[in-house]
N, C-alpha and C positions, 0 to 999 in steps of 0.2 A: 766331412764336407767343409771345404775352405770358405773363407769369407768371399773370395772372388767367385767361387761357384754359386754361392748364395745370391750374390748380386746378379749373376747371369741368369739364374733360374727366375728370379723376380722380374728381370727385364723381359725375358721371354714370355712369361705368363701375362705380363701387362700388354705386350704387343699382340698376343693372341686375343686377349679380352677386347682390346680396342678395334681389332679387325672383325670381330664377330658381329654379323648383321642381326639386328633385332627384328623379329617378326611383328609387324604392326597389329596382327590379330592375336598376339600372345597375351595381351593385357599389360605388357611391360613397357611398351612404347609410350612416349610422352612428348607432347608438343613443346615442353620446356627443356627437353634434353639438349645439353650444350656440348657434350663430349661424345666422341664416336664409340660405337660398340656398347657392351654391357657396362653397367656400373659395378664397382667393387662390391657394393651391398648385394646386388643381384647374384653375383657369383658366390658370395659367402652364404647367402640363404640357400641357394640351390645345393651347395656342397655341405650344408649343415655345420658350418664353422662360424666363428665370430668375425664381424666386419673388421674389427681392430686387428685381429691376428692376420687376416688375409691381407690387409693393407700393409702391415709390417713385412709380410712375405714378399710382396711386390717391391718393397723398398729395400730388400736385401737384409732385413733385420729380424726376420721371423725364424731363422734357423732352418733345419731340414725337416720338412713335414714327414709324417709317417707314410708308409706305402698306402694305407687305407685312405688317408686324407688327400694325398696327391692324386690317387685314383678318382676320388670324388671331385676334385678341382678340374681334372682333365675332362671328366664327364660334363661338369657344369659349363666348361668352355667349348664343349663339342669338338675336342681335338681329333684330328685325323690320326690314323695309326702311326705315321712317321713323326708327327708332332708329339704324340703321347710318348713314343720311344725317346725322343729328344729330351723331353721334360724329365723322364726318369734317369736318363744318362747324366743330365746336369745335376740331379739331386744325389745320385748314388755312385757316380764315377764312370770311368771308361769300361768298355767290355773287351778290349784287346790289349795285347802286350805292347810295351813301348817299342816304337819303330827302331829297327837296327839297319844300318847301311848295308846294302848288298855287297858281298865280297866280289872280287874279280871273277872267281870261279863260278859264283852264283849268276853273275851277269852273263857269262859265256853260255851257261846252260839255257837261260831264258832267251838269249839272242838266237839260239838255234830254233826255238819255238817261233819267234817273230819271223825269221827267214823262211820257215816252212809255210807261213801264211801268205806268202807272195802268190798272186799279185795284189792281195788285199792290204791296204795300209794298216799298220798296227804299231802300237807303242806301249811301253810300260811307264806307269806313273807312280810316284811315291805318295804317301799319305798327305803331303803338302802340295801334291799335284805337279811336282817337278817331273820333267820328261827324263827318264833314266836311260832307256834304250829305245830304238826304233828300227824298222826295216827300210829297205830302199824305196818301197812303194810309199811309205809315209813321208819320206824326204821329197819324193816327186810330187805327191798329190796334196799333202797337208802343208808342211813347212820344212825347209832345209835346216833342220835343227843344228847340224854341225856348223853352219855358218853363223849361228847366234852365240854370243858369250854364254858360258855355262849358267850364269845367274839369270839369264833371260829365258832359259828353256823351262818354262812353266806354263801350264795350260791357261791359267788366269791372266798372267802377264801378257801372253800373246793375244788372248781374247779381248782384253781391255786397253792395251797400250799399243797394239799394232794396227795401224789404219787398214791394212789389207783384210784383216778379219771382219771388220765392220762393213767393208765394201763388198766382200765376196759371199758372206753368209746372208741369205735372203732375209730370214726373220731373225736378225741379230738381237733385237731387244728381248725376244722370248728365250732364245738360246742363252743369253747372258743371265737372265733372271733365274732360269732353271739351273745353270751352272753354279751360281752363288748359293742357291738354296741347298744344292747337293753338297757343295763344299762345306757349308756350315754343319750339315748333318754328320759328315764323315769326320770332321775335326774332333767332335766330341768323342768319337770312338777311338781315335788314334793319338793325336799329338797336339791338341789345341794349345798347350802351354809352352811349346818349344819356341825358343828365340827365333828360329828360322820362320816359323809360321807367323809369329807376331810381327816380324819385320815385313813379311810379304803383305799382310793385311794393312799395316801402316803405310807402306809404299803405295799400294793400290788406292787406298782412301785419300791419300795426298795427291796423287797424280791423275786419278780418274774420277771425276764427279759422278759418272754413271755407276761405277762400282760403289762409291760411298753412299749414293742414294739407295741402291739395292741392298747393300749391307745393313743399313739402318732399318730396313723393314723387318729384320729378324725372322725371315721366313725359312722353313726347312722343307726339304723334299728329297726326291730320289731320281737320278737321271741315269738309270741303268741301261736304257736303250731308247732309240728314237731314230728319226731321220733328219738329215741336214741337206738342204739344197744349196749347192755351191755354184757361184758365178764363175765361169771359165774365162780365160784371157780373150778367147775369140768371141765372147758375148753369149755363148750358149750356157745352159744350166745343166748340172748333173746332180741327181739326188742319190745320196748314199745313206745306208742304214748303219748306225753305229751301236755296238754292244759292249758293255763293260763287264769284266769278270774279275773276281777276287782271286789272288794267288794264296792258297791256303798255307803254303809253307813259309810265306812272308807276309804276315798280317799287315794290312794297310796298303800293300802294293797291288796295283790294279793293271789289268790288261785291257786295252781298248782296241777294238777291231772295226774297221769300216768295210762294208761290202756294197757294191753298186746295186742300185734299184733300177736305174735306167739302163738301156741297152749297152751304151759305151762306157768303158772304164776310163776315167780321166787320167791322163799321163803327164800333163804339163807340170813343170817344177815350180817350186816357190810360190805356192798359192797363199801362204801366210795365214793358214787357218790353225785350228787346234783340236 
């Protein structure tokens, strides 16, 4: 476990601890409490470890905890399954192979799948959420990706830096929060240390105050499926269901498919969504 991973595990545990709401009937609440969430001492006692060692762990100086100890800490922090998985991945490493670029032949094979999904918008995304391939419906309904510079064909760049996304997605704040939480979870699995990913995160934190604020929350989640209500150019709204699938042959590569929930399938181009 690298020093960088140790720091990130500590930062994540601290964020979870500070978010944890204290039950006023648990006997642990206090009118003199000045900091949010549980105290380090409360976590340490519940996990049956020393306060000093747990404090060092949050500060990135405690080394890698044993599986038994990390399990006890997760229990003390009442982590959800995805949060628990994230903590273990930070402590013990990724669970997927390093991402490899798709070859032209592999892209052609996957493009056949995308075209077969017409008229449903669909696209392929990399572990860093770059848009790799898309079908004609995605270009019409979501974004004309071909019109964007290659460096801008990224789900998060479009979501946070293209004004059309904010204007046309009805509940943009919720979508943005869920997207970042999912992105953080997936990075631990695939390629969090790659220069491309670090550049993306740096650029978004620099150019988008919203992304920076959400990123600093250190939340993790899973956005495998859901619905998105899109404002159409004529003022009407269309609700679409989206589902994300993993491509087993290419770890980290995802297939995202949109299907209409409302009666009419939107056909207007250049909606600027993601």
